[in-house]
C-alpha positions as CSV (number, residue, x, y, z in Angstrom):
1,M,-25.8,-6.2,19.9
2,D,-25.6,-4.5,23.3
3,A,-22.4,-3.7,25.0
4,H,-22.8,-6.6,27.5
5,L,-23.0,-9.2,24.8
6,I,-20.1,-7.7,22.8
7,E,-18.0,-7.9,25.8
8,A,-19.1,-11.4,26.8
9,L,-18.3,-12.7,23.2
10,G,-14.9,-11.0,23.2
11,D,-14.1,-12.7,26.5
12,E,-15.3,-16.0,25.1
13,L,-12.9,-15.8,22.2
14,F,-10.1,-14.8,24.6
15,R,-10.7,-17.8,26.7
16,A,-10.8,-20.0,23.7
17,L,-7.4,-18.7,22.8
18,S,-6.0,-19.1,26.3
19,E,-7.4,-22.6,26.8
20,R,-6.7,-23.8,23.2
21,H,-10.3,-24.8,22.3
22,S,-12.8,-23.8,19.6
23,L,-16.2,-22.4,19.7
24,A,-19.5,-22.8,17.8
25,P,-19.7,-20.1,15.1
26,L,-21.0,-16.8,16.4
27,T,-23.1,-16.5,13.2
28,S,-24.9,-19.7,14.1
29,R,-25.7,-18.6,17.5
30,Y,-26.5,-14.9,16.7
31,P,-27.7,-14.8,13.1
32,A,-28.3,-11.1,13.1
33,I,-24.6,-10.3,14.1
34,S,-23.4,-7.4,11.9
35,L,-19.9,-6.7,10.7
36,D,-19.8,-3.7,13.0
37,D,-20.7,-6.0,16.0
38,A,-18.0,-8.3,14.9
39,Y,-15.4,-5.5,14.9
40,R,-16.5,-4.4,18.4
41,I,-16.1,-8.0,19.6
42,S,-12.6,-8.1,18.1
43,L,-11.7,-4.9,20.0
44,R,-12.7,-6.5,23.3
45,F,-10.7,-9.6,22.4
46,L,-7.7,-7.4,21.7
47,Q,-8.3,-5.4,24.9
48,R,-7.9,-8.7,26.9
49,R,-4.7,-9.4,25.2
50,E,-3.3,-5.9,25.8
51,A,-4.2,-6.2,29.5
52,L,-1.6,-9.0,29.6
53,G,1.1,-6.8,28.1
54,E,0.7,-7.4,24.4
55,R,1.4,-4.4,22.1
56,V,-0.1,-3.7,18.7
57,I,2.7,-3.6,16.1
58,G,0.6,-3.8,12.8
59,K,-2.5,-4.8,11.0
60,K,-3.6,-7.6,8.6
61,I,-5.9,-8.2,5.8
62,G,-7.0,-11.8,5.0
63,V,-9.3,-13.8,2.7
64,T,-8.1,-11.6,-0.2
65,S,-7.4,-14.1,-2.9
66,R,-10.0,-16.1,-4.8
67,A,-8.3,-19.4,-3.8
68,V,-8.6,-18.6,-0.1
69,Q,-12.2,-17.3,-0.5
70,E,-13.3,-20.5,-2.1
71,M,-11.5,-22.6,0.4
72,L,-13.2,-20.9,3.4
73,D,-16.4,-19.9,1.6
74,V,-15.9,-16.4,2.7
75,H,-16.2,-13.9,-0.1
76,Q,-14.9,-10.6,1.2
77,P,-11.7,-9.8,3.1
78,D,-11.3,-9.7,6.8
79,F,-9.1,-7.5,8.9
80,G,-7.5,-7.6,12.3
81,F,-4.5,-6.5,14.5
82,L,-1.0,-7.9,14.9
83,T,0.7,-7.9,18.4
84,D,4.2,-8.4,19.4
85,R,3.2,-11.8,21.0
86,M,2.1,-13.0,17.6
87,Q,5.5,-12.6,15.9
88,V,7.9,-15.5,15.8
89,A,11.4,-15.5,14.4
90,D,12.1,-16.7,10.9
91,A,13.6,-20.2,10.7
92,S,12.4,-21.0,14.2
93,D,10.5,-23.8,15.9
94,V,6.9,-22.8,16.5
95,S,5.4,-24.6,19.5
96,F,1.7,-25.4,19.3
97,A,1.4,-25.2,23.1
98,A,3.4,-22.0,23.6
99,Y,1.4,-20.1,21.0
100,N,-2.0,-21.8,21.8
101,L,-2.5,-23.1,18.2
102,V,-5.6,-25.2,17.7
103,Q,-6.2,-25.8,14.0
104,P,-3.5,-23.7,12.2
105,R,-2.9,-23.2,8.5
106,A,0.1,-21.5,6.8
107,E,-0.2,-18.9,4.2
108,G,2.5,-17.2,2.2
109,E,2.2,-13.5,1.6
110,I,4.0,-10.1,1.2
111,A,4.5,-8.0,4.3
112,F,4.9,-4.2,4.3
113,I,6.8,-2.0,6.7
114,L,5.5,1.5,6.7
115,G,7.8,4.5,6.4
116,E,5.1,7.0,7.2
117,D,1.5,7.2,8.5
118,L,-1.5,6.5,6.4
119,H,-4.9,7.7,7.4
120,G,-7.9,6.3,5.4
121,P,-10.4,6.6,3.9
122,G,-9.3,7.9,0.5
123,I,-6.0,5.9,0.4
124,T,-4.9,4.6,-3.0
125,A,-2.5,1.9,-4.1
126,D,0.0,4.5,-5.1
127,D,-0.3,6.1,-1.6
128,V,0.6,2.7,-0.1
129,L,3.6,2.3,-2.4
130,A,4.9,5.8,-1.5
131,A,4.4,5.3,2.2
132,S,6.0,1.8,2.4
133,E,9.7,1.6,3.4
134,W,10.2,-2.1,2.9
135,V,8.5,-5.4,1.7
136,L,9.4,-8.7,3.0
137,P,8.4,-12.4,2.6
138,C,6.1,-13.6,5.3
139,F,4.5,-16.7,6.7
140,E,1.3,-16.1,8.5
141,I,0.0,-19.0,10.5
142,V,-3.8,-18.4,10.7
143,D,-5.7,-20.2,13.4
144,S,-9.4,-20.0,13.9
145,R,-11.1,-20.2,17.3
146,I,-14.2,-21.3,15.5
147,E,-14.7,-25.0,15.3
148,N,-13.7,-26.7,12.1
149,W,-13.2,-23.3,10.4
150,Q,-16.9,-23.0,9.9
151,I,-16.7,-19.2,9.5
152,R,-18.6,-16.4,7.9
153,I,-17.1,-13.0,7.5
154,Q,-18.5,-11.8,11.0
155,D,-16.9,-14.9,12.7
156,T,-13.4,-14.3,11.4
157,V,-13.5,-10.5,12.0
158,A,-14.6,-11.1,15.6
159,D,-11.8,-13.6,16.0
160,N,-9.2,-11.0,14.9
161,A,-9.1,-12.2,11.3
162,S,-8.2,-15.7,12.5
163,C,-4.7,-14.6,13.3
164,G,-2.4,-17.1,15.0
165,V,1.3,-16.1,14.6
166,F,3.5,-14.7,11.8
167,A,7.1,-14.7,10.7
168,L,8.9,-12.2,8.6
169,G,11.8,-13.2,6.3
170,Q,15.1,-11.7,6.9
171,Q,15.4,-9.8,3.6
172,R,14.1,-6.3,3.1
173,V,13.5,-4.9,-0.3
174,N,12.5,-1.4,-1.6
175,P,8.9,-1.9,-2.9
176,R,9.5,0.6,-5.7
177,E,12.3,-1.7,-7.1
178,V,10.1,-4.7,-7.8
179,D,6.8,-5.3,-9.6
180,L,4.8,-6.7,-6.6
181,A,2.0,-7.8,-8.8
182,K,4.4,-10.2,-10.7
183,V,6.1,-11.6,-7.6
184,E,5.9,-15.4,-7.7
185,L,5.3,-17.5,-4.5
186,Q,6.4,-21.1,-4.1
187,V,5.5,-22.9,-0.9
188,L,6.9,-26.3,0.2
189,K,5.6,-28.5,3.1
190,N,8.1,-31.2,4.2
191,G,10.0,-30.6,1.0
192,Q,7.0,-31.1,-1.3
193,P,5.2,-28.5,-3.3
194,A,2.2,-27.2,-1.4
195,G,1.1,-24.0,-3.2
196,S,2.0,-21.2,-5.6
197,G,0.7,-17.9,-6.6
198,L,1.4,-14.4,-7.9
199,G,1.3,-11.0,-6.1
200,S,-1.7,-10.1,-8.4
201,A,-3.8,-12.8,-6.4
202,V,-4.6,-10.2,-3.8
203,Q,-7.1,-7.7,-5.3
204,G,-4.9,-7.4,-8.4
205,H,-1.9,-5.9,-6.5
206,P,-0.6,-6.2,-3.0
207,C,-0.7,-2.3,-2.6
208,A,-4.4,-2.3,-3.5
209,A,-5.1,-4.8,-0.8
210,V,-3.3,-2.7,1.8
211,A,-5.1,0.4,0.6
212,W,-8.4,-1.4,1.1
213,L,-7.3,-2.2,4.6
214,A,-6.3,1.3,5.4
215,N,-9.6,2.7,4.1
216,T,-11.7,0.0,5.9
217,L,-9.9,0.7,9.3
218,G,-10.0,4.4,8.6
219,E,-13.7,4.2,8.6
220,F,-13.4,3.0,12.2
221,G,-10.9,5.7,13.0
222,I,-7.9,3.4,13.1
223,P,-4.9,4.8,11.2
224,F,-1.7,3.1,9.9
225,R,1.4,4.3,11.8
226,K,5.0,4.6,10.7
227,G,6.9,1.4,11.5
228,E,3.9,-0.8,11.5
229,I,3.8,-4.2,9.8
230,I,1.0,-4.7,7.4
231,L,0.2,-8.2,6.0
232,S,-1.4,-8.0,2.6
233,G,-3.0,-11.5,2.3
234,A,-2.3,-15.0,1.1
235,L,-1.2,-15.5,-2.5
236,A,-2.1,-19.2,-2.5
237,P,-4.4,-21.7,-0.7
238,L,-3.9,-22.3,3.0
239,V,-1.7,-25.2,4.1
240,P,-2.8,-27.1,7.2
241,V,0.1,-27.8,9.5
242,V,0.7,-30.2,12.6
243,P,3.6,-30.8,14.9
244,G,6.5,-32.2,12.9
245,D,5.8,-30.4,9.7
246,E,8.3,-28.0,8.1
247,I,7.3,-25.3,5.7
248,S,9.2,-22.9,3.5
249,L,8.5,-20.3,0.9
250,T,10.2,-18.3,-1.7
251,L,9.0,-15.0,-3.2
252,S,10.8,-14.1,-6.4
253,G,12.8,-10.9,-5.9
254,L,11.9,-10.7,-2.2
255,G,13.6,-13.7,-0.5
256,D,12.4,-16.6,1.6
257,S,11.1,-17.8,5.0
258,R,10.8,-21.1,6.8
259,L,9.3,-22.5,10.0
260,R,9.2,-25.8,11.8
261,F,6.3,-26.9,14.1
262,V,6.7,-28.7,17.4
263,P,4.1,-29.8,20.0
């Protein structure tokens, strides 16, 4: 794709976010779109957000577990950026209007806080464990700007990995003091069971998923920075939410998180 089309599609995604509407899949309109094209579109989308004062505070990997891959019919991970505007407080009310949510789904996952920089490629799961200061429970509320979630990998990468908002639990745990692959997730929606999973659901170990992300972004010249938040991917299928819903999660050994949704 030429630079003008890359810019136009990034602007189109930004308008969809700002105006709370969805778009026809990019892959249906431009069948030859490559993953590199999609990444460049996502950078334009991010640039528009940064122009309004948003600041990058981390990165995310998504579509890592088999359950989510089967749900979305996307069979490789996606990747994107987290900004300060995307973070909401744990135990808070999340307004659909205030955060421009269109078709959100909740996912429970493990978040990492980095204690030192990581520069891929060549990063291993052991490197991630050594570089991580804390792990925390996290709710990510993914939200696609692509109509009816009819996405392929290029669509979701262009759309900043379908990121909406995220909340971190208030507990912080030393990642070297817990077996992250054996951490158990339980999700409730309106008090009823809505999903469960293990840390091993994301590429066998959450640190392996984060290493994949560090290496993938490293190929594009994007490092991980000390203090950044890294989301390692959903441990269970995504849970659709609408105003009035309440969701909560517990991660064994890590703590809990909860959110309520309002119009």
